[in-house]
C-alpha positions, -999 to +999 in steps of 0.1 A: -122-015+142-103+001+116-113+022+087-087+027+055-090+055+033-062+052+004-058+079-021-033+089-051-039+064-074-043+072-110-030+071-147+006+074-154+032+065-179+055+042-179+083+056-161+065+075-139+059+081-103+029+079-077+024+085-040-001+067-025-017+072+008-036+052+034-053+069+066-066+046+093-095+058+119-109+040+146-108+027+181-078+009+180-042+014+204-020+008+174-016-011+146+011-036+144+015-040+108+005-016+077+011-023+044-001-023+006-014-050-015-021-055-049-045-074-076-045-071-114-073-084-136-071-121-136-045-124-105-045-133-068-037-107-045+000-101-040+017-085-015+041-053-024+054-041+004+048-037+044+058-018+073+059-027+109+051-002+144+091+000+148+099+008+104+110-030+093+101-031+063+097-059+035+091-055-002+084-076-029+109-088-054+094-071-080+095-034-067+124-034-046+146-007-053+116+014-071+090+016-044+095+030-010+070+023+019+065+047+049+046+054+077+037+080+103+024+067+131+014+099+148-013+108+112-021+067+114-008+069+079+012+048+052+028+061+021+040+039-008+060+060-030+063+039-064+091+051-090+100+038-128+064+025-132+060-004-152+027-016-174+029-047-150+026-024-117-011-018-135-036-031-103-057-023-078-041-019-047-053-021-013-040-008+017-040-033+048-037-033+086-027-060+108-037-055+147-021-079+170-049-101+186-077-086+163-069-092+127-066-078+093-085-050+079-084-037+043-091-006+024-113-002-006-085+000-031-069+024-057-063+022-093-028+021-105-030+022-142+007+025-159+006+029-202+032+019-221 
């Protein structure tokens, strides 16, 4: 099992930045892929960015060039640096961990609100 704890959300003005963090704990050997998803009111949950254990990254088109995902395997932590935030980035951001042969795990989410 993997437990995920997010932090770093909050209220920020358009153009501002936030750094989200997600710490993993539990009994597992390694997490293959960690990622961030978001869900805005009335919308489906969508992938924001993901990173493999080897460092390969993937971004949603809407955040490319503004957000950066990184991970510290020793600290079992994944980060999402969000810059040039827009009101449409407002959502609950969820941390995700995928463990091969086991499945997906989710954090409880952290609210990001961007005011115009």
